[in-house]
mmCIF file of the N, C-alpha and C atoms, coordinates in Angstrom:
data_MODEL
# 
_entry.id   MODEL 
# 
loop_
_atom_site.group_PDB 
_atom_site.id 
_atom_site.type_symbol 
_atom_site.label_atom_id 
_atom_site.label_alt_id 
_atom_site.label_comp_id 
_atom_site.label_asym_id 
_atom_site.label_entity_id 
_atom_site.label_seq_id 
_atom_site.pdbx_PDB_ins_code 
_atom_site.Cartn_x 
_atom_site.Cartn_y 
_atom_site.Cartn_z 
_atom_site.occupancy 
_atom_site.B_iso_or_equiv 
_atom_site.pdbx_formal_charge 
_atom_site.auth_seq_id 
_atom_site.auth_comp_id 
_atom_site.auth_asym_id 
_atom_site.auth_atom_id 
_atom_site.pdbx_PDB_model_num 
ATOM 1   N N  . MET A 1 1  ? -1.868  -17.292 -1.617  1.00 0.00 ? 1  MET A N  1 
ATOM 2   C CA . MET A 1 1  ? -0.543  -17.336 -2.218  1.00 0.00 ? 1  MET A CA 1 
ATOM 3   C C  . MET A 1 1  ? 0.438   -17.908 -1.202  1.00 0.00 ? 1  MET A C  1 
ATOM 4   N N  . ASN A 1 2  ? 1.377   -18.648 -1.708  1.00 0.00 ? 2  ASN A N  1 
ATOM 5   C CA . ASN A 1 2  ? 2.413   -19.165 -0.822  1.00 0.00 ? 2  ASN A CA 1 
ATOM 6   C C  . ASN A 1 2  ? 3.631   -18.234 -0.878  1.00 0.00 ? 2  ASN A C  1 
ATOM 7   N N  . ALA A 1 3  ? 4.613   -18.518 -0.028  1.00 0.00 ? 3  ALA A N  1 
ATOM 8   C CA . ALA A 1 3  ? 5.788   -17.644 0.096   1.00 0.00 ? 3  ALA A CA 1 
ATOM 9   C C  . ALA A 1 3  ? 6.559   -17.502 -1.219  1.00 0.00 ? 3  ALA A C  1 
ATOM 10  N N  . VAL A 1 4  ? 6.659   -18.564 -1.982  1.00 0.00 ? 4  VAL A N  1 
ATOM 11  C CA . VAL A 1 4  ? 7.393   -18.513 -3.252  1.00 0.00 ? 4  VAL A CA 1 
ATOM 12  C C  . VAL A 1 4  ? 6.662   -17.608 -4.249  1.00 0.00 ? 4  VAL A C  1 
ATOM 13  N N  . GLU A 1 5  ? 5.344   -17.718 -4.320  1.00 0.00 ? 5  GLU A N  1 
ATOM 14  C CA . GLU A 1 5  ? 4.560   -16.879 -5.237  1.00 0.00 ? 5  GLU A CA 1 
ATOM 15  C C  . GLU A 1 5  ? 4.665   -15.398 -4.847  1.00 0.00 ? 5  GLU A C  1 
ATOM 16  N N  . ILE A 1 6  ? 4.628   -15.136 -3.552  1.00 0.00 ? 6  ILE A N  1 
ATOM 17  C CA . ILE A 1 6  ? 4.766   -13.758 -3.079  1.00 0.00 ? 6  ILE A CA 1 
ATOM 18  C C  . ILE A 1 6  ? 6.149   -13.222 -3.430  1.00 0.00 ? 6  ILE A C  1 
ATOM 19  N N  . GLU A 1 7  ? 7.181   -14.018 -3.196  1.00 0.00 ? 7  GLU A N  1 
ATOM 20  C CA . GLU A 1 7  ? 8.554   -13.593 -3.509  1.00 0.00 ? 7  GLU A CA 1 
ATOM 21  C C  . GLU A 1 7  ? 8.692   -13.288 -4.993  1.00 0.00 ? 7  GLU A C  1 
ATOM 22  N N  . GLU A 1 8  ? 8.114   -14.114 -5.837  1.00 0.00 ? 8  GLU A N  1 
ATOM 23  C CA . GLU A 1 8  ? 8.180   -13.885 -7.281  1.00 0.00 ? 8  GLU A CA 1 
ATOM 24  C C  . GLU A 1 8  ? 7.449   -12.600 -7.662  1.00 0.00 ? 8  GLU A C  1 
ATOM 25  N N  . ALA A 1 9  ? 6.275   -12.369 -7.069  1.00 0.00 ? 9  ALA A N  1 
ATOM 26  C CA . ALA A 1 9  ? 5.500   -11.171 -7.378  1.00 0.00 ? 9  ALA A CA 1 
ATOM 27  C C  . ALA A 1 9  ? 6.227   -9.908  -6.912  1.00 0.00 ? 9  ALA A C  1 
ATOM 28  N N  . ILE A 1 10 ? 6.855   -9.954  -5.744  1.00 0.00 ? 10 ILE A N  1 
ATOM 29  C CA . ILE A 1 10 ? 7.606   -8.809  -5.229  1.00 0.00 ? 10 ILE A CA 1 
ATOM 30  C C  . ILE A 1 10 ? 8.846   -8.550  -6.094  1.00 0.00 ? 10 ILE A C  1 
ATOM 31  N N  . THR A 1 11 ? 9.496   -9.616  -6.537  1.00 0.00 ? 11 THR A N  1 
ATOM 32  C CA . THR A 1 11 ? 10.662  -9.463  -7.414  1.00 0.00 ? 11 THR A CA 1 
ATOM 33  C C  . THR A 1 11 ? 10.253  -8.783  -8.716  1.00 0.00 ? 11 THR A C  1 
ATOM 34  N N  . LEU A 1 12 ? 9.151   -9.207  -9.310  1.00 0.00 ? 12 LEU A N  1 
ATOM 35  C CA . LEU A 1 12 ? 8.661   -8.574  -10.534 1.00 0.00 ? 12 LEU A CA 1 
ATOM 36  C C  . LEU A 1 12 ? 8.306   -7.103  -10.294 1.00 0.00 ? 12 LEU A C  1 
ATOM 37  N N  . LEU A 1 13 ? 7.699   -6.821  -9.161  1.00 0.00 ? 13 LEU A N  1 
ATOM 38  C CA . LEU A 1 13 ? 7.353   -5.445  -8.815  1.00 0.00 ? 13 LEU A CA 1 
ATOM 39  C C  . LEU A 1 13 ? 8.610   -4.588  -8.686  1.00 0.00 ? 13 LEU A C  1 
ATOM 40  N N  . ALA A 1 14 ? 9.632   -5.127  -8.047  1.00 0.00 ? 14 ALA A N  1 
ATOM 41  C CA . ALA A 1 14 ? 10.881  -4.383  -7.847  1.00 0.00 ? 14 ALA A CA 1 
ATOM 42  C C  . ALA A 1 14 ? 11.602  -4.107  -9.168  1.00 0.00 ? 14 ALA A C  1 
ATOM 43  N N  . GLU A 1 15 ? 11.374  -4.925  -10.159 1.00 0.00 ? 15 GLU A N  1 
ATOM 44  C CA . GLU A 1 15 ? 12.016  -4.744  -11.459 1.00 0.00 ? 15 GLU A CA 1 
ATOM 45  C C  . GLU A 1 15 ? 11.327  -3.682  -12.320 1.00 0.00 ? 15 GLU A C  1 
ATOM 46  N N  . GLN A 1 16 ? 10.118  -3.278  -11.939 1.00 0.00 ? 16 GLN A N  1 
ATOM 47  C CA . GLN A 1 16 ? 9.355   -2.293  -12.704 1.00 0.00 ? 16 GLN A CA 1 
ATOM 48  C C  . GLN A 1 16 ? 9.790   -0.882  -12.324 1.00 0.00 ? 16 GLN A C  1 
ATOM 49  N N  . PRO A 1 17 ? 9.624   0.063   -13.251 1.00 0.00 ? 17 PRO A N  1 
ATOM 50  C CA . PRO A 1 17 ? 9.885   1.465   -12.895 1.00 0.00 ? 17 PRO A CA 1 
ATOM 51  C C  . PRO A 1 17 ? 8.942   1.876   -11.767 1.00 0.00 ? 17 PRO A C  1 
ATOM 52  N N  . PHE A 1 18 ? 9.458   2.666   -10.821 1.00 0.00 ? 18 PHE A N  1 
ATOM 53  C CA . PHE A 1 18 ? 8.667   3.059   -9.661  1.00 0.00 ? 18 PHE A CA 1 
ATOM 54  C C  . PHE A 1 18 ? 7.655   4.130   -10.037 1.00 0.00 ? 18 PHE A C  1 
ATOM 55  N N  . ASP A 1 19 ? 6.420   3.924   -9.631  1.00 0.00 ? 19 ASP A N  1 
ATOM 56  C CA . ASP A 1 19 ? 5.345   4.893   -9.829  1.00 0.00 ? 19 ASP A CA 1 
ATOM 57  C C  . ASP A 1 19 ? 4.640   5.053   -8.485  1.00 0.00 ? 19 ASP A C  1 
ATOM 58  N N  . ALA A 1 20 ? 4.793   6.211   -7.880  1.00 0.00 ? 20 ALA A N  1 
ATOM 59  C CA . ALA A 1 20 ? 4.243   6.459   -6.541  1.00 0.00 ? 20 ALA A CA 1 
ATOM 60  C C  . ALA A 1 20 ? 2.723   6.312   -6.496  1.00 0.00 ? 20 ALA A C  1 
ATOM 61  N N  . GLN A 1 21 ? 2.044   6.617   -7.577  1.00 0.00 ? 21 GLN A N  1 
ATOM 62  C CA . GLN A 1 21 ? 0.580   6.534   -7.618  1.00 0.00 ? 21 GLN A CA 1 
ATOM 63  C C  . GLN A 1 21 ? 0.080   5.088   -7.561  1.00 0.00 ? 21 GLN A C  1 
ATOM 64  N N  . THR A 1 22 ? 0.771   4.199   -8.239  1.00 0.00 ? 22 THR A N  1 
ATOM 65  C CA . THR A 1 22 ? 0.282   2.820   -8.345  1.00 0.00 ? 22 THR A CA 1 
ATOM 66  C C  . THR A 1 22 ? 0.978   1.839   -7.408  1.00 0.00 ? 22 THR A C  1 
ATOM 67  N N  . PHE A 1 23 ? 2.120   2.232   -6.832  1.00 0.00 ? 23 PHE A N  1 
ATOM 68  C CA . PHE A 1 23 ? 2.891   1.289   -6.028  1.00 0.00 ? 23 PHE A CA 1 
ATOM 69  C C  . PHE A 1 23 ? 2.102   0.654   -4.879  1.00 0.00 ? 23 PHE A C  1 
ATOM 70  N N  . PRO A 1 24 ? 1.374   1.421   -4.051  1.00 0.00 ? 24 PRO A N  1 
ATOM 71  C CA . PRO A 1 24 ? 0.672   0.757   -2.942  1.00 0.00 ? 24 PRO A CA 1 
ATOM 72  C C  . PRO A 1 24 ? -0.264  -0.350  -3.410  1.00 0.00 ? 24 PRO A C  1 
ATOM 73  N N  . PHE A 1 25 ? -0.948  -0.123  -4.527  1.00 0.00 ? 25 PHE A N  1 
ATOM 74  C CA . PHE A 1 25 ? -1.892  -1.114  -5.037  1.00 0.00 ? 25 PHE A CA 1 
ATOM 75  C C  . PHE A 1 25 ? -1.173  -2.317  -5.649  1.00 0.00 ? 25 PHE A C  1 
ATOM 76  N N  . ALA A 1 26 ? -0.081  -2.070  -6.347  1.00 0.00 ? 26 ALA A N  1 
ATOM 77  C CA . ALA A 1 26 ? 0.717   -3.166  -6.907  1.00 0.00 ? 26 ALA A CA 1 
ATOM 78  C C  . ALA A 1 26 ? 1.323   -4.006  -5.781  1.00 0.00 ? 26 ALA A C  1 
ATOM 79  N N  . PHE A 1 27 ? 1.746   -3.349  -4.712  1.00 0.00 ? 27 PHE A N  1 
ATOM 80  C CA . PHE A 1 27 ? 2.307   -4.056  -3.555  1.00 0.00 ? 27 PHE A CA 1 
ATOM 81  C C  . PHE A 1 27 ? 1.253   -4.960  -2.929  1.00 0.00 ? 27 PHE A C  1 
ATOM 82  N N  . LEU A 1 28 ? 0.058   -4.431  -2.717  1.00 0.00 ? 28 LEU A N  1 
ATOM 83  C CA . LEU A 1 28 ? -1.021  -5.240  -2.141  1.00 0.00 ? 28 LEU A CA 1 
ATOM 84  C C  . LEU A 1 28 ? -1.406  -6.392  -3.057  1.00 0.00 ? 28 LEU A C  1 
ATOM 85  N N  . GLU A 1 29 ? -1.403  -6.141  -4.349  1.00 0.00 ? 29 GLU A N  1 
ATOM 86  C CA . GLU A 1 29 ? -1.711  -7.198  -5.314  1.00 0.00 ? 29 GLU A CA 1 
ATOM 87  C C  . GLU A 1 29 ? -0.647  -8.295  -5.282  1.00 0.00 ? 29 GLU A C  1 
ATOM 88  N N  . ALA A 1 30 ? 0.602   -7.913  -5.084  1.00 0.00 ? 30 ALA A N  1 
ATOM 89  C CA . ALA A 1 30 ? 1.692   -8.886  -5.021  1.00 0.00 ? 30 ALA A CA 1 
ATOM 90  C C  . ALA A 1 30 ? 1.531   -9.830  -3.829  1.00 0.00 ? 30 ALA A C  1 
ATOM 91  N N  . PHE A 1 31 ? 0.800   -9.393  -2.819  1.00 0.00 ? 31 PHE A N  1 
ATOM 92  C CA . PHE A 1 31 ? 0.557   -10.233 -1.655  1.00 0.00 ? 31 PHE A CA 1 
ATOM 93  C C  . PHE A 1 31 ? -0.762  -10.988 -1.740  1.00 0.00 ? 31 PHE A C  1 
ATOM 94  N N  . GLY A 1 32 ? -1.375  -10.959 -2.923  1.00 0.00 ? 32 GLY A N  1 
ATOM 95  C CA . GLY A 1 32 ? -2.544  -11.794 -3.155  1.00 0.00 ? 32 GLY A CA 1 
ATOM 96  C C  . GLY A 1 32 ? -3.891  -11.149 -2.920  1.00 0.00 ? 32 GLY A C  1 
ATOM 97  N N  . ASN A 1 33 ? -3.930  -9.823  -2.722  1.00 0.00 ? 33 ASN A N  1 
ATOM 98  C CA . ASN A 1 33 ? -5.230  -9.175  -2.582  1.00 0.00 ? 33 ASN A CA 1 
ATOM 99  C C  . ASN A 1 33 ? -6.003  -9.303  -3.884  1.00 0.00 ? 33 ASN A C  1 
ATOM 100 N N  . LYS A 1 34 ? -7.292  -9.517  -3.770  1.00 0.00 ? 34 LYS A N  1 
ATOM 101 C CA . LYS A 1 34 ? -8.140  -9.710  -4.948  1.00 0.00 ? 34 LYS A CA 1 
ATOM 102 C C  . LYS A 1 34 ? -8.308  -8.399  -5.712  1.00 0.00 ? 34 LYS A C  1 
ATOM 103 N N  . LYS A 1 35 ? -8.570  -8.526  -7.008  1.00 0.00 ? 35 LYS A N  1 
ATOM 104 C CA . LYS A 1 35 ? -8.755  -7.354  -7.865  1.00 0.00 ? 35 LYS A CA 1 
ATOM 105 C C  . LYS A 1 35 ? -9.905  -6.476  -7.378  1.00 0.00 ? 35 LYS A C  1 
ATOM 106 N N  . THR A 1 36 ? -10.978 -7.089  -6.854  1.00 0.00 ? 36 THR A N  1 
ATOM 107 C CA . THR A 1 36 ? -12.095 -6.293  -6.341  1.00 0.00 ? 36 THR A CA 1 
ATOM 108 C C  . THR A 1 36 ? -11.686 -5.491  -5.108  1.00 0.00 ? 36 THR A C  1 
ATOM 109 N N  . THR A 1 37 ? -10.835 -6.066  -4.265  1.00 0.00 ? 37 THR A N  1 
ATOM 110 C CA . THR A 1 37 ? -10.326 -5.356  -3.089  1.00 0.00 ? 37 THR A CA 1 
ATOM 111 C C  . THR A 1 37 ? -9.483  -4.171  -3.523  1.00 0.00 ? 37 THR A C  1 
ATOM 112 N N  . ILE A 1 38 ? -8.601  -4.386  -4.493  1.00 0.00 ? 38 ILE A N  1 
ATOM 113 C CA . ILE A 1 38 ? -7.742  -3.314  -5.008  1.00 0.00 ? 38 ILE A CA 1 
ATOM 114 C C  . ILE A 1 38 ? -8.602  -2.211  -5.622  1.00 0.00 ? 38 ILE A C  1 
ATOM 115 N N  . LYS A 1 39 ? -9.624  -2.591  -6.378  1.00 0.00 ? 39 LYS A N  1 
ATOM 116 C CA . LYS A 1 39 ? -10.500 -1.612  -7.014  1.00 0.00 ? 39 LYS A CA 1 
ATOM 117 C C  . LYS A 1 39 ? -11.197 -0.751  -5.968  1.00 0.00 ? 39 LYS A C  1 
ATOM 118 N N  . ARG A 1 40 ? -11.696 -1.370  -4.909  1.00 0.00 ? 40 ARG A N  1 
ATOM 119 C CA . ARG A 1 40 ? -12.375 -0.622  -3.844  1.00 0.00 ? 40 ARG A CA 1 
ATOM 120 C C  . ARG A 1 40 ? -11.415 0.329   -3.138  1.00 0.00 ? 40 ARG A C  1 
ATOM 121 N N  . LEU A 1 41 ? -10.187 -0.105  -2.938  1.00 0.00 ? 41 LEU A N  1 
ATOM 122 C CA . LEU A 1 41 ? -9.193  0.766   -2.323  1.00 0.00 ? 41 LEU A CA 1 
ATOM 123 C C  . LEU A 1 41 ? -8.860  1.940   -3.237  1.00 0.00 ? 41 LEU A C  1 
ATOM 124 N N  . LYS A 1 42 ? -8.759  1.683   -4.532  1.00 0.00 ? 42 LYS A N  1 
ATOM 125 C CA . LYS A 1 42 ? -8.436  2.751   -5.490  1.00 0.00 ? 42 LYS A CA 1 
ATOM 126 C C  . LYS A 1 42 ? -9.514  3.826   -5.538  1.00 0.00 ? 42 LYS A C  1 
ATOM 127 N N  . ILE A 1 43 ? -10.768 3.405   -5.542  1.00 0.00 ? 43 ILE A N  1 
ATOM 128 C CA . ILE A 1 43 ? -11.848 4.393   -5.635  1.00 0.00 ? 43 ILE A CA 1 
ATOM 129 C C  . ILE A 1 43 ? -12.144 5.030   -4.280  1.00 0.00 ? 43 ILE A C  1 
ATOM 130 N N  . GLY A 1 44 ? -11.579 4.469   -3.230  1.00 0.00 ? 44 GLY A N  1 
ATOM 131 C CA . GLY A 1 44 ? -11.706 5.073   -1.913  1.00 0.00 ? 44 GLY A CA 1 
ATOM 132 C C  . GLY A 1 44 ? -12.813 4.526   -1.046  1.00 0.00 ? 44 GLY A C  1 
ATOM 133 N N  . SER A 1 45 ? -13.643 3.635   -1.551  1.00 0.00 ? 45 SER A N  1 
ATOM 134 C CA . SER A 1 45 ? -14.769 3.149   -0.754  1.00 0.00 ? 45 SER A CA 1 
ATOM 135 C C  . SER A 1 45 ? -14.342 2.323   0.455   1.00 0.00 ? 45 SER A C  1 
ATOM 136 N N  . SER A 1 46 ? -13.164 1.695   0.383   1.00 0.00 ? 46 SER A N  1 
ATOM 137 C CA . SER A 1 46 ? -12.681 0.933   1.537   1.00 0.00 ? 46 SER A CA 1 
ATOM 138 C C  . SER A 1 46 ? -11.307 1.403   2.012   1.00 0.00 ? 46 SER A C  1 
ATOM 139 N N  . ASN A 1 47 ? -10.802 2.479   1.412   1.00 0.00 ? 47 ASN A N  1 
ATOM 140 C CA . ASN A 1 47 ? -9.513  3.023   1.821   1.00 0.00 ? 47 ASN A CA 1 
ATOM 141 C C  . ASN A 1 47 ? -9.745  3.989   2.982   1.00 0.00 ? 47 ASN A C  1 
ATOM 142 N N  . ALA A 1 48 ? -9.308  3.602   4.180   1.00 0.00 ? 48 ALA A N  1 
ATOM 143 C CA . ALA A 1 48 ? -9.557  4.410   5.382   1.00 0.00 ? 48 ALA A CA 1 
ATOM 144 C C  . ALA A 1 48 ? -8.439  5.401   5.674   1.00 0.00 ? 48 ALA A C  1 
ATOM 145 N N  . SER A 1 49 ? -7.459  5.536   4.807   1.00 0.00 ? 49 SER A N  1 
ATOM 146 C CA . SER A 1 49 ? -6.339  6.453   5.043   1.00 0.00 ? 49 SER A CA 1 
ATOM 147 C C  . SER A 1 49 ? -6.715  7.877   4.672   1.00 0.00 ? 49 SER A C  1 
ATOM 148 N N  . ASP A 1 50 ? -6.280  8.811   5.510   1.00 0.00 ? 50 ASP A N  1 
ATOM 149 C CA . ASP A 1 50 ? -6.470  10.213  5.160   1.00 0.00 ? 50 ASP A CA 1 
ATOM 150 C C  . ASP A 1 50 ? -5.129  10.890  4.876   1.00 0.00 ? 50 ASP A C  1 
ATOM 151 N N  . ILE A 1 51 ? -4.110  10.071  4.645   1.00 0.00 ? 51 ILE A N  1 
ATOM 152 C CA . ILE A 1 51 ? -2.781  10.561  4.288   1.00 0.00 ? 51 ILE A CA 1 
ATOM 153 C C  . ILE A 1 51 ? -2.682  10.592  2.768   1.00 0.00 ? 51 ILE A C  1 
ATOM 154 N N  . GLU A 1 52 ? -2.165  11.680  2.234   1.00 0.00 ? 52 GLU A N  1 
ATOM 155 C CA . GLU A 1 52 ? -2.010  11.789  0.784   1.00 0.00 ? 52 GLU A CA 1 
ATOM 156 C C  . GLU A 1 52 ? -1.153  10.635  0.260   1.00 0.00 ? 52 GLU A C  1 
ATOM 157 N N  . GLY A 1 53 ? -1.674  9.903   -0.680  1.00 0.00 ? 53 GLY A N  1 
ATOM 158 C CA . GLY A 1 53 ? -0.957  8.764   -1.252  1.00 0.00 ? 53 GLY A CA 1 
ATOM 159 C C  . GLY A 1 53 ? -1.010  7.518   -0.399  1.00 0.00 ? 53 GLY A C  1 
ATOM 160 N N  . GLY A 1 54 ? -1.747  7.563   0.707   1.00 0.00 ? 54 GLY A N  1 
ATOM 161 C CA . GLY A 1 54 ? -1.813  6.427   1.620   1.00 0.00 ? 54 GLY A CA 1 
ATOM 162 C C  . GLY A 1 54 ? -2.943  5.476   1.303   1.00 0.00 ? 54 GLY A C  1 
ATOM 163 N N  . VAL A 1 55 ? -2.743  4.235   1.675   1.00 0.00 ? 55 VAL A N  1 
ATOM 164 C CA . VAL A 1 55 ? -3.764  3.204   1.533   1.00 0.00 ? 55 VAL A CA 1 
ATOM 165 C C  . VAL A 1 55 ? -3.840  2.474   2.863   1.00 0.00 ? 55 VAL A C  1 
ATOM 166 N N  . LEU A 1 56 ? -5.004  2.508   3.480   1.00 0.00 ? 56 LEU A N  1 
ATOM 167 C CA . LEU A 1 56 ? -5.228  1.802   4.743   1.00 0.00 ? 56 LEU A CA 1 
ATOM 168 C C  . LEU A 1 56 ? -6.274  0.740   4.529   1.00 0.00 ? 56 LEU A C  1 
ATOM 169 N N  . GLN A 1 57 ? -5.835  -0.493  4.632   1.00 0.00 ? 57 GLN A N  1 
ATOM 170 C CA . GLN A 1 57 ? -6.732  -1.634  4.558   1.00 0.00 ? 57 GLN A CA 1 
ATOM 171 C C  . GLN A 1 57 ? -6.844  -2.133  5.997   1.00 0.00 ? 57 GLN A C  1 
ATOM 172 N N  . ARG A 1 58 ? -7.931  -1.776  6.654   1.00 0.00 ? 58 ARG A N  1 
ATOM 173 C CA . ARG A 1 58 ? -8.108  -2.088  8.075   1.00 0.00 ? 58 ARG A CA 1 
ATOM 174 C C  . ARG A 1 58 ? -7.803  -3.559  8.372   1.00 0.00 ? 58 ARG A C  1 
ATOM 175 N N  . SER A 1 59 ? -7.183  -3.778  9.517   1.00 0.00 ? 59 SER A N  1 
ATOM 176 C CA . SER A 1 59 ? -6.791  -5.112  9.995   1.00 0.00 ? 59 SER A CA 1 
ATOM 177 C C  . SER A 1 59 ? -5.798  -5.808  9.076   1.00 0.00 ? 59 SER A C  1 
ATOM 178 N N  . ASN A 1 60 ? -5.122  -5.025  8.205   1.00 0.00 ? 60 ASN A N  1 
ATOM 179 C CA . ASN A 1 60 ? -4.155  -5.633  7.313   1.00 0.00 ? 60 ASN A CA 1 
ATOM 180 C C  . ASN A 1 60 ? -2.893  -4.783  7.206   1.00 0.00 ? 60 ASN A C  1 
ATOM 181 N N  . ILE A 1 61 ? -2.986  -3.610  6.564   1.00 0.00 ? 61 ILE A N  1 
ATOM 182 C CA . ILE A 1 61 ? -1.788  -2.821  6.286   1.00 0.00 ? 61 ILE A CA 1 
ATOM 183 C C  . ILE A 1 61 ? -2.155  -1.356  6.069   1.00 0.00 ? 61 ILE A C  1 
ATOM 184 N N  . HIS A 1 62 ? -1.235  -0.509  6.437   1.00 0.00 ? 62 HIS A N  1 
ATOM 185 C CA . HIS A 1 62 ? -1.315  0.920   6.100   1.00 0.00 ? 62 HIS A CA 1 
ATOM 186 C C  . HIS A 1 62 ? -0.015  1.244   5.385   1.00 0.00 ? 62 HIS A C  1 
ATOM 187 N N  . ILE A 1 63 ? -0.110  1.659   4.142   1.00 0.00 ? 63 ILE A N  1 
ATOM 188 C CA . ILE A 1 63 ? 1.071   1.902   3.325   1.00 0.00 ? 63 ILE A CA 1 
ATOM 189 C C  . ILE A 1 63 ? 0.939   3.285   2.679   1.00 0.00 ? 63 ILE A C  1 
ATOM 190 N N  . ALA A 1 64 ? 2.053   3.982   2.609   1.00 0.00 ? 64 ALA A N  1 
ATOM 191 C CA . ALA A 1 64 ? 2.053   5.297   1.967   1.00 0.00 ? 64 ALA A CA 1 
ATOM 192 C C  . ALA A 1 64 ? 3.399   5.534   1.308   1.00 0.00 ? 64 ALA A C  1 
ATOM 193 N N  . VAL A 1 65 ? 3.356   6.180   0.171   1.00 0.00 ? 65 VAL A N  1 
ATOM 194 C CA . VAL A 1 65 ? 4.566   6.610   -0.517  1.00 0.00 ? 65 VAL A CA 1 
ATOM 195 C C  . VAL A 1 65 ? 4.740   8.087   -0.187  1.00 0.00 ? 65 VAL A C  1 
ATOM 196 N N  . CYS A 1 66 ? 5.958   8.468   0.138   1.00 0.00 ? 66 CYS A N  1 
ATOM 197 C CA . CYS A 1 66 ? 6.195   9.876   0.483   1.00 0.00 ? 66 CYS A CA 1 
ATOM 198 C C  . CYS A 1 66 ? 7.482   10.366  -0.174  1.00 0.00 ? 66 CYS A C  1 
ATOM 199 N N  . ASP A 1 67 ? 7.629   11.671  -0.170  1.00 0.00 ? 67 ASP A N  1 
ATOM 200 C CA . ASP A 1 67 ? 8.820   12.284  -0.736  1.00 0.00 ? 67 ASP A CA 1 
ATOM 201 C C  . ASP A 1 67 ? 10.031  12.019  0.152   1.00 0.00 ? 67 ASP A C  1 
ATOM 202 N N  . GLU A 1 68 ? 11.192  12.084  -0.458  1.00 0.00 ? 68 GLU A N  1 
ATOM 203 C CA . GLU A 1 68 ? 12.444  11.935  0.279   1.00 0.00 ? 68 GLU A CA 1 
ATOM 204 C C  . GLU A 1 68 ? 12.483  12.982  1.400   1.00 0.00 ? 68 GLU A C  1 
ATOM 205 N N  . GLY A 1 69 ? 12.893  12.553  2.577   1.00 0.00 ? 69 GLY A N  1 
ATOM 206 C CA . GLY A 1 69 ? 12.976  13.448  3.727   1.00 0.00 ? 69 GLY A CA 1 
ATOM 207 C C  . GLY A 1 69 ? 11.684  13.561  4.515   1.00 0.00 ? 69 GLY A C  1 
ATOM 208 N N  . LYS A 1 70 ? 10.618  12.916  4.060   1.00 0.00 ? 70 LYS A N  1 
ATOM 209 C CA . LYS A 1 70 ? 9.315   13.002  4.727   1.00 0.00 ? 70 LYS A CA 1 
ATOM 210 C C  . LYS A 1 70 ? 8.905   11.698  5.409   1.00 0.00 ? 70 LYS A C  1 
ATOM 211 N N  . VAL A 1 71 ? 9.817   10.745  5.484   1.00 0.00 ? 71 VAL A N  1 
ATOM 212 C CA . VAL A 1 71 ? 9.476   9.427   6.034   1.00 0.00 ? 71 VAL A CA 1 
ATOM 213 C C  . VAL A 1 71 ? 9.029   9.532   7.486   1.00 0.00 ? 71 VAL A C  1 
ATOM 214 N N  . THR A 1 72 ? 9.788   10.219  8.315   1.00 0.00 ? 72 THR A N  1 
ATOM 215 C CA . THR A 1 72 ? 9.449   10.323  9.739   1.00 0.00 ? 72 THR A CA 1 
ATOM 216 C C  . THR A 1 72 ? 8.080   10.962  9.921   1.00 0.00 ? 72 THR A C  1 
ATOM 217 N N  . HIS A 1 73 ? 7.833   12.030  9.204   1.00 0.00 ? 73 HIS A N  1 
ATOM 218 C CA . HIS A 1 73 ? 6.535   12.714  9.298   1.00 0.00 ? 73 HIS A CA 1 
ATOM 219 C C  . HIS A 1 73 ? 5.398   11.781  8.856   1.00 0.00 ? 73 HIS A C  1 
ATOM 220 N N  . THR A 1 74 ? 5.591   11.075  7.749   1.00 0.00 ? 74 THR A N  1 
ATOM 221 C CA . THR A 1 74 ? 4.553   10.183  7.217   1.00 0.00 ? 74 THR A CA 1 
ATOM 222 C C  . THR A 1 74 ? 4.288   9.022   8.157   1.00 0.00 ? 74 THR A C  1 
ATOM 223 N N  . VAL A 1 75 ? 5.335   8.415   8.691   1.00 0.00 ? 75 VAL A N  1 
ATOM 224 C CA . VAL A 1 75 ? 5.160   7.296   9.626   1.00 0.00 ? 75 VAL A CA 1 
ATOM 225 C C  . VAL A 1 75 ? 4.454   7.771   10.894  1.00 0.00 ? 75 VAL A C  1 
ATOM 226 N N  . SER A 1 76 ? 4.808   8.947   11.379  1.00 0.00 ? 76 SER A N  1 
ATOM 227 C CA . SER A 1 76 ? 4.143   9.498   12.561  1.00 0.00 ? 76 SER A CA 1 
ATOM 228 C C  . SER A 1 76 ? 2.658   9.716   12.302  1.00 0.00 ? 76 SER A C  1 
ATOM 229 N N  . ALA A 1 77 ? 2.334   10.271  11.147  1.00 0.00 ? 77 ALA A N  1 
ATOM 230 C CA . ALA A 1 77 ? 0.931   10.491  10.786  1.00 0.00 ? 77 ALA A CA 1 
ATOM 231 C C  . ALA A 1 77 ? 0.177   9.168   10.684  1.00 0.00 ? 77 ALA A C  1 
ATOM 232 N N  . MET A 1 78 ? 0.830   8.150   10.137  1.00 0.00 ? 78 MET A N  1 
ATOM 233 C CA . MET A 1 78 ? 0.203   6.835   10.018  1.00 0.00 ? 78 MET A CA 1 
ATOM 234 C C  . MET A 1 78 ? -0.018  6.234   11.401  1.00 0.00 ? 78 MET A C  1 
ATOM 235 N N  . ALA A 1 79 ? 0.884   6.427   12.308  1.00 0.00 ? 79 ALA A N  1 
ATOM 236 C CA . ALA A 1 79 ? 0.769   5.871   13.666  1.00 0.00 ? 79 ALA A CA 1 
ATOM 237 C C  . ALA A 1 79 ? -0.401  6.507   14.392  1.00 0.00 ? 79 ALA A C  1 
ATOM 238 N N  . ILE A 1 80 ? -0.641  7.785   14.170  1.00 0.00 ? 80 ILE A N  1 
ATOM 239 C CA . ILE A 1 80 ? -1.762  8.463   14.809  1.00 0.00 ? 80 ILE A CA 1 
ATOM 240 C C  . ILE A 1 80 ? -3.079  7.860   14.323  1.00 0.00 ? 80 ILE A C  1 
ATOM 241 N N  . ILE A 1 81 ? -3.190  7.612   13.039  1.00 0.00 ? 81 ILE A N  1 
ATOM 242 C CA . ILE A 1 81 ? -4.411  7.029   12.482  1.00 0.00 ? 81 ILE A CA 1 
ATOM 243 C C  . ILE A 1 81 ? -4.640  5.629   13.035  1.00 0.00 ? 81 ILE A C  1 
ATOM 244 N N  . ILE A 1 82 ? -3.604  4.825   13.119  1.00 0.00 ? 82 ILE A N  1 
ATOM 245 C CA . ILE A 1 82 ? -3.728  3.454   13.592  1.00 0.00 ? 82 ILE A CA 1 
ATOM 246 C C  . ILE A 1 82 ? -4.153  3.415   15.058  1.00 0.00 ? 82 ILE A C  1 
ATOM 247 N N  . SER A 1 83 ? -3.675  4.361   15.865  1.00 0.00 ? 83 SER A N  1 
ATOM 248 C CA . SER A 1 83 ? -3.995  4.345   17.280  1.00 0.00 ? 83 SER A CA 1 
ATOM 249 C C  . SER A 1 83 ? -5.413  4.821   17.580  1.00 0.00 ? 83 SER A C  1 
ATOM 250 N N  . MET A 1 84 ? -6.090  5.376   16.569  1.00 0.00 ? 84 MET A N  1 
ATOM 251 C CA . MET A 1 84 ? -7.463  5.877   16.785  1.00 0.00 ? 84 MET A CA 1 
ATOM 252 C C  . MET A 1 84 ? -8.470  4.771   16.854  1.00 0.00 ? 84 MET A C  1 
# 
């Protein structure tokens, strides 16, 4: 995907109602991840995150949705996993 396609996909994502369960996967899809990659992350076979609601795609991104007021805690937990 080129920058314009990514921008369009992110804009469409931002216009949708927010769903914490599906957002990490929709975000990754907006950046051009293949449907098979998303499926594997959803079922957990390639999701290396142990954070509730987190998705870790090694050598790419670690993303998690958290409750209001829990950002610092969630980011800290994600940093510990990445440093391992």
